[in-house]
mmCIF file of the protein (N, C-alpha, C, O) and its ligand, coordinates in Angstrom:
data_MODEL
# 
_entry.id   MODEL 
# 
loop_
_entity.id 
_entity.type 
_entity.pdbx_number_of_molecules 
1 polymer     1 
2 non-polymer 1 
# 
_entity_poly.entity_id                      1 
_entity_poly.type                           'polypeptide(L)' 
_entity_poly.nstd_linkage                   no 
_entity_poly.nstd_monomer                   no 
_entity_poly.pdbx_seq_one_letter_code       MATTTMAPFRCMMCGHEYQEKVVQGEDVERSCPKCRSNSIRHLKGTKK 
_entity_poly.pdbx_seq_one_letter_code_can   MATTTMAPFRCMMCGHEYQEKVVQGEDVERSCPKCRSNSIRHLKGTKK 
_entity_poly.pdbx_strand_id                 A 
# 
loop_
_entity_poly_seq.entity_id 
_entity_poly_seq.num 
_entity_poly_seq.mon_id 
_entity_poly_seq.hetero 
1 1  MET n 
1 2  ALA n 
1 3  THR n 
1 4  THR n 
1 5  THR n 
1 6  MET n 
1 7  ALA n 
1 8  PRO n 
1 9  PHE n 
1 10 ARG n 
1 11 CYS n 
1 12 MET n 
1 13 MET n 
1 14 CYS n 
1 15 GLY n 
1 16 HIS n 
1 17 GLU n 
1 18 TYR n 
1 19 GLN n 
1 20 GLU n 
1 21 LYS n 
1 22 VAL n 
1 23 VAL n 
1 24 GLN n 
1 25 GLY n 
1 26 GLU n 
1 27 ASP n 
1 28 VAL n 
1 29 GLU n 
1 30 ARG n 
1 31 SER n 
1 32 CYS n 
1 33 PRO n 
1 34 LYS n 
1 35 CYS n 
1 36 ARG n 
1 37 SER n 
1 38 ASN n 
1 39 SER n 
1 40 ILE n 
1 41 ARG n 
1 42 HIS n 
1 43 LEU n 
1 44 LYS n 
1 45 GLY n 
1 46 THR n 
1 47 LYS n 
1 48 LYS n 
# 
loop_
_struct_asym.id 
_struct_asym.entity_id 
A 1 
B 2 
# 
loop_
_chem_comp.id 
_chem_comp.type 
_chem_comp.mon_nstd_flag 
ALA 'L-peptide linking' y 
ARG 'L-peptide linking' y 
ASN 'L-peptide linking' y 
ASP 'L-peptide linking' y 
CYS 'L-peptide linking' y 
GLN 'L-peptide linking' y 
GLU 'L-peptide linking' y 
GLY 'peptide linking'   y 
HIS 'L-peptide linking' y 
ILE 'L-peptide linking' y 
LEU 'L-peptide linking' y 
LYS 'L-peptide linking' y 
MET 'L-peptide linking' y 
PHE 'L-peptide linking' y 
PRO 'L-peptide linking' y 
SER 'L-peptide linking' y 
THR 'L-peptide linking' y 
TYR 'L-peptide linking' y 
VAL 'L-peptide linking' y 
ZN  non-polymer         . 
# 
_pdbx_entity_nonpoly.entity_id   2 
_pdbx_entity_nonpoly.name        ? 
_pdbx_entity_nonpoly.comp_id     ZN 
# 
_pdbx_nonpoly_scheme.asym_id         B 
_pdbx_nonpoly_scheme.entity_id       2 
_pdbx_nonpoly_scheme.mon_id          ZN 
_pdbx_nonpoly_scheme.ndb_seq_num     1 
_pdbx_nonpoly_scheme.pdb_seq_num     101 
_pdbx_nonpoly_scheme.auth_seq_num    101 
_pdbx_nonpoly_scheme.pdb_mon_id      ZN 
_pdbx_nonpoly_scheme.auth_mon_id     ZN 
_pdbx_nonpoly_scheme.pdb_strand_id   A 
_pdbx_nonpoly_scheme.pdb_ins_code    . 
# 
loop_
_atom_site.group_PDB 
_atom_site.id 
_atom_site.type_symbol 
_atom_site.label_atom_id 
_atom_site.label_alt_id 
_atom_site.label_comp_id 
_atom_site.label_asym_id 
_atom_site.label_entity_id 
_atom_site.label_seq_id 
_atom_site.pdbx_PDB_ins_code 
_atom_site.Cartn_x 
_atom_site.Cartn_y 
_atom_site.Cartn_z 
_atom_site.occupancy 
_atom_site.B_iso_or_equiv 
_atom_site.pdbx_formal_charge 
_atom_site.auth_seq_id 
_atom_site.auth_comp_id 
_atom_site.auth_asym_id 
_atom_site.auth_atom_id 
_atom_site.pdbx_PDB_model_num 
ATOM   1   N  N  . MET A 1 1  ? 13.384  -6.240 -16.325 1.00 0.00 ? 1   MET A N  1 
ATOM   2   C  CA . MET A 1 1  ? 13.382  -6.024 -14.917 1.00 0.00 ? 1   MET A CA 1 
ATOM   3   C  C  . MET A 1 1  ? 12.505  -5.115 -14.319 1.00 0.00 ? 1   MET A C  1 
ATOM   4   O  O  . MET A 1 1  ? 12.355  -3.958 -14.712 1.00 0.00 ? 1   MET A O  1 
ATOM   5   N  N  . ALA A 1 2  ? 11.840  -5.699 -13.238 1.00 0.00 ? 2   ALA A N  1 
ATOM   6   C  CA . ALA A 1 2  ? 10.598  -4.968 -12.627 1.00 0.00 ? 2   ALA A CA 1 
ATOM   7   C  C  . ALA A 1 2  ? 11.225  -3.687 -11.901 1.00 0.00 ? 2   ALA A C  1 
ATOM   8   O  O  . ALA A 1 2  ? 12.324  -3.673 -11.346 1.00 0.00 ? 2   ALA A O  1 
ATOM   9   N  N  . THR A 1 3  ? 10.391  -2.684 -11.998 1.00 0.00 ? 3   THR A N  1 
ATOM   10  C  CA . THR A 1 3  ? 10.753  -1.414 -11.069 1.00 0.00 ? 3   THR A CA 1 
ATOM   11  C  C  . THR A 1 3  ? 9.817   -1.427 -9.859  1.00 0.00 ? 3   THR A C  1 
ATOM   12  O  O  . THR A 1 3  ? 8.590   -1.441 -9.955  1.00 0.00 ? 3   THR A O  1 
ATOM   13  N  N  . THR A 1 4  ? 10.552  -1.421 -8.632  1.00 0.00 ? 4   THR A N  1 
ATOM   14  C  CA . THR A 1 4  ? 9.669   -1.515 -7.632  1.00 0.00 ? 4   THR A CA 1 
ATOM   15  C  C  . THR A 1 4  ? 9.940   -0.064 -6.680  1.00 0.00 ? 4   THR A C  1 
ATOM   16  O  O  . THR A 1 4  ? 11.070  0.343  -6.411  1.00 0.00 ? 4   THR A O  1 
ATOM   17  N  N  . THR A 1 5  ? 8.773   0.554  -6.278  1.00 0.00 ? 5   THR A N  1 
ATOM   18  C  CA . THR A 1 5  ? 8.981   1.632  -5.353  1.00 0.00 ? 5   THR A CA 1 
ATOM   19  C  C  . THR A 1 5  ? 8.269   1.775  -4.168  1.00 0.00 ? 5   THR A C  1 
ATOM   20  O  O  . THR A 1 5  ? 7.364   0.942  -4.115  1.00 0.00 ? 5   THR A O  1 
ATOM   21  N  N  . MET A 1 6  ? 8.311   2.384  -3.358  1.00 0.00 ? 6   MET A N  1 
ATOM   22  C  CA . MET A 1 6  ? 7.772   2.426  -2.134  1.00 0.00 ? 6   MET A CA 1 
ATOM   23  C  C  . MET A 1 6  ? 6.748   3.358  -2.080  1.00 0.00 ? 6   MET A C  1 
ATOM   24  O  O  . MET A 1 6  ? 6.907   4.552  -2.336  1.00 0.00 ? 6   MET A O  1 
ATOM   25  N  N  . ALA A 1 7  ? 5.615   2.803  -1.727  1.00 0.00 ? 7   ALA A N  1 
ATOM   26  C  CA . ALA A 1 7  ? 4.310   3.618  -2.020  1.00 0.00 ? 7   ALA A CA 1 
ATOM   27  C  C  . ALA A 1 7  ? 3.629   3.662  -0.553  1.00 0.00 ? 7   ALA A C  1 
ATOM   28  O  O  . ALA A 1 7  ? 3.853   2.700  0.182   1.00 0.00 ? 7   ALA A O  1 
ATOM   29  N  N  . PRO A 1 8  ? 2.787   4.747  -0.065  1.00 0.00 ? 8   PRO A N  1 
ATOM   30  C  CA . PRO A 1 8  ? 2.015   4.816  1.221   1.00 0.00 ? 8   PRO A CA 1 
ATOM   31  C  C  . PRO A 1 8  ? 0.758   3.977  0.884   1.00 0.00 ? 8   PRO A C  1 
ATOM   32  O  O  . PRO A 1 8  ? 0.248   3.819  -0.226  1.00 0.00 ? 8   PRO A O  1 
ATOM   33  N  N  . PHE A 1 9  ? 0.370   3.478  2.067   1.00 0.00 ? 9   PHE A N  1 
ATOM   34  C  CA . PHE A 1 9  ? -0.887  2.848  1.820   1.00 0.00 ? 9   PHE A CA 1 
ATOM   35  C  C  . PHE A 1 9  ? -1.716  3.029  3.302   1.00 0.00 ? 9   PHE A C  1 
ATOM   36  O  O  . PHE A 1 9  ? -1.095  3.281  4.334   1.00 0.00 ? 9   PHE A O  1 
ATOM   37  N  N  . ARG A 1 10 ? -3.029  2.886  3.278   1.00 0.00 ? 10  ARG A N  1 
ATOM   38  C  CA . ARG A 1 10 ? -3.797  3.143  4.671   1.00 0.00 ? 10  ARG A CA 1 
ATOM   39  C  C  . ARG A 1 10 ? -4.678  2.177  4.478   1.00 0.00 ? 10  ARG A C  1 
ATOM   40  O  O  . ARG A 1 10 ? -5.199  1.941  3.388   1.00 0.00 ? 10  ARG A O  1 
ATOM   41  N  N  . CYS A 1 11 ? -4.943  1.426  5.758   1.00 0.00 ? 11  CYS A N  1 
ATOM   42  C  CA . CYS A 1 11 ? -5.852  0.493  6.109   1.00 0.00 ? 11  CYS A CA 1 
ATOM   43  C  C  . CYS A 1 11 ? -7.375  1.088  6.422   1.00 0.00 ? 11  CYS A C  1 
ATOM   44  O  O  . CYS A 1 11 ? -7.616  1.835  7.370   1.00 0.00 ? 11  CYS A O  1 
ATOM   45  N  N  . MET A 1 12 ? -8.124  0.735  5.689   1.00 0.00 ? 12  MET A N  1 
ATOM   46  C  CA . MET A 1 12 ? -9.617  1.420  5.978   1.00 0.00 ? 12  MET A CA 1 
ATOM   47  C  C  . MET A 1 12 ? -10.222 0.776  7.032   1.00 0.00 ? 12  MET A C  1 
ATOM   48  O  O  . MET A 1 12 ? -11.333 1.201  7.350   1.00 0.00 ? 12  MET A O  1 
ATOM   49  N  N  . MET A 1 13 ? -9.786  -0.098 7.618   1.00 0.00 ? 13  MET A N  1 
ATOM   50  C  CA . MET A 1 13 ? -10.445 -0.861 8.634   1.00 0.00 ? 13  MET A CA 1 
ATOM   51  C  C  . MET A 1 13 ? -9.840  -0.253 9.948   1.00 0.00 ? 13  MET A C  1 
ATOM   52  O  O  . MET A 1 13 ? -10.694 0.141  10.742  1.00 0.00 ? 13  MET A O  1 
ATOM   53  N  N  . CYS A 1 14 ? -8.664  -0.117 10.293  1.00 0.00 ? 14  CYS A N  1 
ATOM   54  C  CA . CYS A 1 14 ? -8.063  0.349  11.464  1.00 0.00 ? 14  CYS A CA 1 
ATOM   55  C  C  . CYS A 1 14 ? -7.277  1.633  11.307  1.00 0.00 ? 14  CYS A C  1 
ATOM   56  O  O  . CYS A 1 14 ? -6.769  2.231  12.256  1.00 0.00 ? 14  CYS A O  1 
ATOM   57  N  N  . GLY A 1 15 ? -7.215  1.997  10.093  1.00 0.00 ? 15  GLY A N  1 
ATOM   58  C  CA . GLY A 1 15 ? -6.332  3.409  10.083  1.00 0.00 ? 15  GLY A CA 1 
ATOM   59  C  C  . GLY A 1 15 ? -5.077  3.225  9.871   1.00 0.00 ? 15  GLY A C  1 
ATOM   60  O  O  . GLY A 1 15 ? -4.434  4.223  9.549   1.00 0.00 ? 15  GLY A O  1 
ATOM   61  N  N  . HIS A 1 16 ? -4.346  1.886  9.989   1.00 0.00 ? 16  HIS A N  1 
ATOM   62  C  CA . HIS A 1 16 ? -2.981  1.888  10.069  1.00 0.00 ? 16  HIS A CA 1 
ATOM   63  C  C  . HIS A 1 16 ? -2.568  2.413  8.678   1.00 0.00 ? 16  HIS A C  1 
ATOM   64  O  O  . HIS A 1 16 ? -3.184  2.217  7.631   1.00 0.00 ? 16  HIS A O  1 
ATOM   65  N  N  . GLU A 1 17 ? -1.199  3.251  8.869   1.00 0.00 ? 17  GLU A N  1 
ATOM   66  C  CA . GLU A 1 17 ? -0.658  3.690  7.583   1.00 0.00 ? 17  GLU A CA 1 
ATOM   67  C  C  . GLU A 1 17 ? 0.885   3.013  7.468   1.00 0.00 ? 17  GLU A C  1 
ATOM   68  O  O  . GLU A 1 17 ? 1.589   2.932  8.475   1.00 0.00 ? 17  GLU A O  1 
ATOM   69  N  N  . TYR A 1 18 ? 1.318   2.563  6.233   1.00 0.00 ? 18  TYR A N  1 
ATOM   70  C  CA . TYR A 1 18 ? 2.380   1.940  6.376   1.00 0.00 ? 18  TYR A CA 1 
ATOM   71  C  C  . TYR A 1 18 ? 3.006   2.275  4.717   1.00 0.00 ? 18  TYR A C  1 
ATOM   72  O  O  . TYR A 1 18 ? 2.356   2.937  3.909   1.00 0.00 ? 18  TYR A O  1 
ATOM   73  N  N  . GLN A 1 19 ? 4.187   1.764  4.454   1.00 0.00 ? 19  GLN A N  1 
ATOM   74  C  CA . GLN A 1 19 ? 4.959   1.878  3.285   1.00 0.00 ? 19  GLN A CA 1 
ATOM   75  C  C  . GLN A 1 19 ? 5.032   0.449  2.825   1.00 0.00 ? 19  GLN A C  1 
ATOM   76  O  O  . GLN A 1 19 ? 5.303   -0.477 3.590   1.00 0.00 ? 19  GLN A O  1 
ATOM   77  N  N  . GLU A 1 20 ? 4.774   0.305  1.515   1.00 0.00 ? 20  GLU A N  1 
ATOM   78  C  CA . GLU A 1 20 ? 4.974   -1.003 1.072   1.00 0.00 ? 20  GLU A CA 1 
ATOM   79  C  C  . GLU A 1 20 ? 5.843   -0.835 -0.253  1.00 0.00 ? 20  GLU A C  1 
ATOM   80  O  O  . GLU A 1 20 ? 5.944   0.308  -0.700  1.00 0.00 ? 20  GLU A O  1 
ATOM   81  N  N  . LYS A 1 21 ? 6.348   -1.667 -0.781  1.00 0.00 ? 21  LYS A N  1 
ATOM   82  C  CA . LYS A 1 21 ? 6.934   -1.974 -1.998  1.00 0.00 ? 21  LYS A CA 1 
ATOM   83  C  C  . LYS A 1 21 ? 5.845   -2.547 -3.187  1.00 0.00 ? 21  LYS A C  1 
ATOM   84  O  O  . LYS A 1 21 ? 5.234   -3.614 -3.128  1.00 0.00 ? 21  LYS A O  1 
ATOM   85  N  N  . VAL A 1 22 ? 5.782   -1.573 -4.236  1.00 0.00 ? 22  VAL A N  1 
ATOM   86  C  CA . VAL A 1 22 ? 4.998   -1.991 -5.291  1.00 0.00 ? 22  VAL A CA 1 
ATOM   87  C  C  . VAL A 1 22 ? 5.713   -2.221 -6.674  1.00 0.00 ? 22  VAL A C  1 
ATOM   88  O  O  . VAL A 1 22 ? 6.654   -1.510 -7.026  1.00 0.00 ? 22  VAL A O  1 
ATOM   89  N  N  . VAL A 1 23 ? 5.343   -2.990 -7.246  1.00 0.00 ? 23  VAL A N  1 
ATOM   90  C  CA . VAL A 1 23 ? 5.827   -3.272 -8.732  1.00 0.00 ? 23  VAL A CA 1 
ATOM   91  C  C  . VAL A 1 23 ? 5.094   -2.493 -9.672  1.00 0.00 ? 23  VAL A C  1 
ATOM   92  O  O  . VAL A 1 23 ? 3.886   -2.706 -9.781  1.00 0.00 ? 23  VAL A O  1 
ATOM   93  N  N  . GLN A 1 24 ? 5.701   -1.537 -10.434 1.00 0.00 ? 24  GLN A N  1 
ATOM   94  C  CA . GLN A 1 24 ? 4.904   -0.718 -11.351 1.00 0.00 ? 24  GLN A CA 1 
ATOM   95  C  C  . GLN A 1 24 ? 4.426   -1.755 -12.377 1.00 0.00 ? 24  GLN A C  1 
ATOM   96  O  O  . GLN A 1 24 ? 5.056   -2.707 -12.837 1.00 0.00 ? 24  GLN A O  1 
ATOM   97  N  N  . GLY A 1 25 ? 3.045   -1.314 -12.658 1.00 0.00 ? 25  GLY A N  1 
ATOM   98  C  CA . GLY A 1 25 ? 2.277   -2.137 -13.728 1.00 0.00 ? 25  GLY A CA 1 
ATOM   99  C  C  . GLY A 1 25 ? 1.724   -3.306 -13.012 1.00 0.00 ? 25  GLY A C  1 
ATOM   100 O  O  . GLY A 1 25 ? 1.102   -4.086 -13.733 1.00 0.00 ? 25  GLY A O  1 
ATOM   101 N  N  . GLU A 1 26 ? 1.802   -3.589 -11.831 1.00 0.00 ? 26  GLU A N  1 
ATOM   102 C  CA . GLU A 1 26 ? 1.296   -4.684 -11.333 1.00 0.00 ? 26  GLU A CA 1 
ATOM   103 C  C  . GLU A 1 26 ? 0.477   -4.457 -10.150 1.00 0.00 ? 26  GLU A C  1 
ATOM   104 O  O  . GLU A 1 26 ? 0.919   -3.801 -9.207  1.00 0.00 ? 26  GLU A O  1 
ATOM   105 N  N  . ASP A 1 27 ? -0.882  -5.042 -10.147 1.00 0.00 ? 27  ASP A N  1 
ATOM   106 C  CA . ASP A 1 27 ? -1.725  -4.836 -9.222  1.00 0.00 ? 27  ASP A CA 1 
ATOM   107 C  C  . ASP A 1 27 ? -2.023  -5.948 -8.248  1.00 0.00 ? 27  ASP A C  1 
ATOM   108 O  O  . ASP A 1 27 ? -2.651  -6.951 -8.585  1.00 0.00 ? 27  ASP A O  1 
ATOM   109 N  N  . VAL A 1 28 ? -1.549  -5.743 -7.011  1.00 0.00 ? 28  VAL A N  1 
ATOM   110 C  CA . VAL A 1 28 ? -1.281  -7.027 -6.218  1.00 0.00 ? 28  VAL A CA 1 
ATOM   111 C  C  . VAL A 1 28 ? -2.475  -6.727 -5.070  1.00 0.00 ? 28  VAL A C  1 
ATOM   112 O  O  . VAL A 1 28 ? -2.754  -5.596 -4.671  1.00 0.00 ? 28  VAL A O  1 
ATOM   113 N  N  . GLU A 1 29 ? -3.056  -7.843 -4.665  1.00 0.00 ? 29  GLU A N  1 
ATOM   114 C  CA . GLU A 1 29 ? -4.070  -7.567 -3.557  1.00 0.00 ? 29  GLU A CA 1 
ATOM   115 C  C  . GLU A 1 29 ? -3.289  -7.530 -2.232  1.00 0.00 ? 29  GLU A C  1 
ATOM   116 O  O  . GLU A 1 29 ? -2.500  -8.377 -1.813  1.00 0.00 ? 29  GLU A O  1 
ATOM   117 N  N  . ARG A 1 30 ? -3.646  -6.450 -1.698  1.00 0.00 ? 30  ARG A N  1 
ATOM   118 C  CA . ARG A 1 30 ? -2.669  -6.306 -0.420  1.00 0.00 ? 30  ARG A CA 1 
ATOM   119 C  C  . ARG A 1 30 ? -3.747  -6.413 0.752   1.00 0.00 ? 30  ARG A C  1 
ATOM   120 O  O  . ARG A 1 30 ? -4.976  -6.389 0.704   1.00 0.00 ? 30  ARG A O  1 
ATOM   121 N  N  . SER A 1 31 ? -2.762  -6.553 1.936   1.00 0.00 ? 31  SER A N  1 
ATOM   122 C  CA . SER A 1 31 ? -3.804  -6.832 3.243   1.00 0.00 ? 31  SER A CA 1 
ATOM   123 C  C  . SER A 1 31 ? -2.814  -6.118 4.154   1.00 0.00 ? 31  SER A C  1 
ATOM   124 O  O  . SER A 1 31 ? -1.602  -6.006 3.968   1.00 0.00 ? 31  SER A O  1 
ATOM   125 N  N  . CYS A 1 32 ? -3.660  -5.576 5.342   1.00 0.00 ? 32  CYS A N  1 
ATOM   126 C  CA . CYS A 1 32 ? -3.285  -4.768 6.497   1.00 0.00 ? 32  CYS A CA 1 
ATOM   127 C  C  . CYS A 1 32 ? -2.176  -5.687 7.319   1.00 0.00 ? 32  CYS A C  1 
ATOM   128 O  O  . CYS A 1 32 ? -2.554  -6.772 7.759   1.00 0.00 ? 32  CYS A O  1 
ATOM   129 N  N  . PRO A 1 33 ? -1.074  -5.338 7.486   1.00 0.00 ? 33  PRO A N  1 
ATOM   130 C  CA . PRO A 1 33 ? -0.005  -5.936 8.359   1.00 0.00 ? 33  PRO A CA 1 
ATOM   131 C  C  . PRO A 1 33 ? -0.392  -5.949 9.692   1.00 0.00 ? 33  PRO A C  1 
ATOM   132 O  O  . PRO A 1 33 ? 0.266   -6.752 10.353  1.00 0.00 ? 33  PRO A O  1 
ATOM   133 N  N  . LYS A 1 34 ? -1.389  -5.220 10.428  1.00 0.00 ? 34  LYS A N  1 
ATOM   134 C  CA . LYS A 1 34 ? -1.685  -5.018 11.532  1.00 0.00 ? 34  LYS A CA 1 
ATOM   135 C  C  . LYS A 1 34 ? -3.102  -5.884 11.795  1.00 0.00 ? 34  LYS A C  1 
ATOM   136 O  O  . LYS A 1 34 ? -3.179  -6.643 12.761  1.00 0.00 ? 34  LYS A O  1 
ATOM   137 N  N  . CYS A 1 35 ? -4.096  -5.724 10.955  1.00 0.00 ? 35  CYS A N  1 
ATOM   138 C  CA . CYS A 1 35 ? -5.328  -6.302 11.139  1.00 0.00 ? 35  CYS A CA 1 
ATOM   139 C  C  . CYS A 1 35 ? -5.712  -7.328 10.105  1.00 0.00 ? 35  CYS A C  1 
ATOM   140 O  O  . CYS A 1 35 ? -6.745  -7.980 10.256  1.00 0.00 ? 35  CYS A O  1 
ATOM   141 N  N  . ARG A 1 36 ? -4.945  -7.495 9.088   1.00 0.00 ? 36  ARG A N  1 
ATOM   142 C  CA . ARG A 1 36 ? -5.153  -8.401 8.047   1.00 0.00 ? 36  ARG A CA 1 
ATOM   143 C  C  . ARG A 1 36 ? -6.587  -8.101 7.053   1.00 0.00 ? 36  ARG A C  1 
ATOM   144 O  O  . ARG A 1 36 ? -7.153  -8.898 6.305   1.00 0.00 ? 36  ARG A O  1 
ATOM   145 N  N  . SER A 1 37 ? -6.874  -6.912 7.294   1.00 0.00 ? 37  SER A N  1 
ATOM   146 C  CA . SER A 1 37 ? -8.100  -6.684 6.365   1.00 0.00 ? 37  SER A CA 1 
ATOM   147 C  C  . SER A 1 37 ? -7.361  -6.337 4.854   1.00 0.00 ? 37  SER A C  1 
ATOM   148 O  O  . SER A 1 37 ? -6.266  -5.831 4.609   1.00 0.00 ? 37  SER A O  1 
ATOM   149 N  N  . ASN A 1 38 ? -8.262  -6.750 4.109   1.00 0.00 ? 38  ASN A N  1 
ATOM   150 C  CA . ASN A 1 38 ? -7.815  -6.370 2.611   1.00 0.00 ? 38  ASN A CA 1 
ATOM   151 C  C  . ASN A 1 38 ? -8.518  -4.846 2.105   1.00 0.00 ? 38  ASN A C  1 
ATOM   152 O  O  . ASN A 1 38 ? -8.727  -4.583 0.921   1.00 0.00 ? 38  ASN A O  1 
ATOM   153 N  N  . SER A 1 39 ? -8.760  -4.123 2.995   1.00 0.00 ? 39  SER A N  1 
ATOM   154 C  CA . SER A 1 39 ? -9.269  -2.994 2.648   1.00 0.00 ? 39  SER A CA 1 
ATOM   155 C  C  . SER A 1 39 ? -8.335  -1.737 2.732   1.00 0.00 ? 39  SER A C  1 
ATOM   156 O  O  . SER A 1 39 ? -8.448  -0.791 3.512   1.00 0.00 ? 39  SER A O  1 
ATOM   157 N  N  . ILE A 1 40 ? -7.359  -1.938 1.728   1.00 0.00 ? 40  ILE A N  1 
ATOM   158 C  CA . ILE A 1 40 ? -6.239  -1.211 1.654   1.00 0.00 ? 40  ILE A CA 1 
ATOM   159 C  C  . ILE A 1 40 ? -6.350  0.078  0.770   1.00 0.00 ? 40  ILE A C  1 
ATOM   160 O  O  . ILE A 1 40 ? -6.752  -0.092 -0.381  1.00 0.00 ? 40  ILE A O  1 
ATOM   161 N  N  . ARG A 1 41 ? -6.095  1.117  1.103   1.00 0.00 ? 41  ARG A N  1 
ATOM   162 C  CA . ARG A 1 41 ? -6.204  2.125  0.098   1.00 0.00 ? 41  ARG A CA 1 
ATOM   163 C  C  . ARG A 1 41 ? -4.816  2.659  -0.091  1.00 0.00 ? 41  ARG A C  1 
ATOM   164 O  O  . ARG A 1 41 ? -4.075  2.845  0.875   1.00 0.00 ? 41  ARG A O  1 
ATOM   165 N  N  . HIS A 1 42 ? -4.397  2.948  -1.541  1.00 0.00 ? 42  HIS A N  1 
ATOM   166 C  CA . HIS A 1 42 ? -3.147  3.648  -1.923  1.00 0.00 ? 42  HIS A CA 1 
ATOM   167 C  C  . HIS A 1 42 ? -3.273  5.191  -1.950  1.00 0.00 ? 42  HIS A C  1 
ATOM   168 O  O  . HIS A 1 42 ? -4.034  5.754  -2.737  1.00 0.00 ? 42  HIS A O  1 
ATOM   169 N  N  . LEU A 1 43 ? -2.410  5.928  -0.959  1.00 0.00 ? 43  LEU A N  1 
ATOM   170 C  CA . LEU A 1 43 ? -2.319  7.112  -0.804  1.00 0.00 ? 43  LEU A CA 1 
ATOM   171 C  C  . LEU A 1 43 ? -1.529  7.767  -1.773  1.00 0.00 ? 43  LEU A C  1 
ATOM   172 O  O  . LEU A 1 43 ? -0.411  7.329  -2.043  1.00 0.00 ? 43  LEU A O  1 
ATOM   173 N  N  . LYS A 1 44 ? -1.973  8.735  -2.306  1.00 0.00 ? 44  LYS A N  1 
ATOM   174 C  CA . LYS A 1 44 ? -1.199  9.527  -3.435  1.00 0.00 ? 44  LYS A CA 1 
ATOM   175 C  C  . LYS A 1 44 ? -1.291  11.017 -3.100  1.00 0.00 ? 44  LYS A C  1 
ATOM   176 O  O  . LYS A 1 44 ? -2.142  11.565 -2.400  1.00 0.00 ? 44  LYS A O  1 
ATOM   177 N  N  . GLY A 1 45 ? -0.253  11.566 -3.735  1.00 0.00 ? 45  GLY A N  1 
ATOM   178 C  CA . GLY A 1 45 ? -0.158  13.138 -3.544  1.00 0.00 ? 45  GLY A CA 1 
ATOM   179 C  C  . GLY A 1 45 ? 0.659   13.418 -2.249  1.00 0.00 ? 45  GLY A C  1 
ATOM   180 O  O  . GLY A 1 45 ? 0.439   14.458 -1.630  1.00 0.00 ? 45  GLY A O  1 
ATOM   181 N  N  . THR A 1 46 ? 1.469   12.649 -1.874  1.00 0.00 ? 46  THR A N  1 
ATOM   182 C  CA . THR A 1 46 ? 2.231   12.946 -0.585  1.00 0.00 ? 46  THR A CA 1 
ATOM   183 C  C  . THR A 1 46 ? 3.636   12.799 -0.837  1.00 0.00 ? 46  THR A C  1 
ATOM   184 O  O  . THR A 1 46 ? 4.366   12.121 -0.114  1.00 0.00 ? 46  THR A O  1 
ATOM   185 N  N  . LYS A 1 47 ? 4.099   13.542 -2.040  1.00 0.00 ? 47  LYS A N  1 
ATOM   186 C  CA . LYS A 1 47 ? 5.501   13.808 -2.347  1.00 0.00 ? 47  LYS A CA 1 
ATOM   187 C  C  . LYS A 1 47 ? 6.173   14.441 -1.581  1.00 0.00 ? 47  LYS A C  1 
ATOM   188 O  O  . LYS A 1 47 ? 5.588   15.430 -1.139  1.00 0.00 ? 47  LYS A O  1 
ATOM   189 N  N  . LYS A 1 48 ? 7.475   14.247 -1.121  1.00 0.00 ? 48  LYS A N  1 
ATOM   190 C  CA . LYS A 1 48 ? 8.330   14.958 -0.319  1.00 0.00 ? 48  LYS A CA 1 
ATOM   191 C  C  . LYS A 1 48 ? 9.000   15.860 -1.130  1.00 0.00 ? 48  LYS A C  1 
ATOM   192 O  O  . LYS A 1 48 ? 9.833   16.625 -0.645  1.00 0.00 ? 48  LYS A O  1 
HETATM 193 ZN ZN . ZN  B 2 .  ? -5.651  -2.508 9.577   1.00 0.00 2 101 ZN  A ZN 1 
# 
């Protein structure tokens, strides 16, 4: 069973930040839901 978690991402093109489900151990190509750019950066170190 795959473990999914919500992780924060930011688009490098338009600056849009959003949460998306990620499957642990899987590297999926992402695209911005706003501008469709694939320059997406995984934000880390923002634990609540
Ligand atoms: Zn974007």
